[in-house]
C-alpha positions in Angstrom: 5.5 26.8 -32.0 5.0 24.2 -29.3 1.2 23.8 -29.1 0.6 24.4 -33.1 -1.0 21.1 -33.6 -2.9 20.8 -30.5 -4.8 24.7 -31.6 -5.2 23.7 -34.7 -6.9 20.3 -33.5 -8.8 22.5 -31.1 -9.8 25.4 -33.2 -11.1 22.3 -36.4 -13.4 20.3 -32.5 -14.9 23.6 -31.8 -15.8 24.5 -35.8 -17.6 21.3 -36.1 -19.4 21.5 -33.3 -20.5 24.8 -34.7 -21.6 23.6 -37.9 -22.9 20.8 -35.9 -25.1 23.2 -33.8 -26.1 25.6 -36.6 -27.7 23.1 -38.2 -29.6 21.2 -35.7 -30.9 24.6 -34.6 -31.2 26.5 -38.1 -29.3 29.3 -36.8 -26.6 31.1 -37.4 -25.1 32.8 -34.3 -21.8 35.1 -35.5 -21.2 35.5 -31.8 -20.1 32.2 -31.5 -18.4 32.2 -34.9 -16.1 35.3 -33.6 -15.5 34.1 -30.3 -13.7 30.4 -32.1 -12.0 32.9 -33.9 -10.8 35.0 -30.4 -10.4 31.9 -28.9 -8.1 30.3 -31.8 -5.8 33.5 -31.6 -5.7 33.8 -28.2 -4.3 30.0 -28.3 -1.3 30.9 -31.1 -0.4 34.1 -29.7 -0.1 32.9 -26.2 2.4 29.8 -27.8 4.2 32.4 -29.7 5.0 34.1 -26.3 5.8 31.2 -24.2 8.3 30.1 -27.4 11.8 30.3 -26.5 14.7 31.0 -29.3 16.7 28.5 -29.4 20.2 29.6 -31.4 23.6 27.2 -31.9 25.4 29.5 -28.7 23.0 28.8 -26.0 22.6 25.2 -27.7 26.6 24.6 -26.2 25.9 26.6 -22.9 22.7 24.4 -22.3 25.3 21.3 -23.4 27.8 23.2 -21.3 25.5 23.6 -18.4 24.0 19.5 -18.0 27.7 18.1 -18.4 29.1 20.4 -15.9 25.9 18.9 -13.0 26.4 15.7 -14.5 30.0 15.2 -13.2 
């Protein structure tokens, strides 16, 4: 998961802003909280879909391609 820490940071920031807003206004808006959770799930899902599986054979193939292009 390439962007795992960035996604966690974004989620924490949104959660802190949600808590600050809840304290300032004195109301607890469930819709905003559900939205934060939905955004986090969407970002983790997109990150998982963009992840390319890497194994020993694919690394060797990529290295061979790279060396052949340099020659």
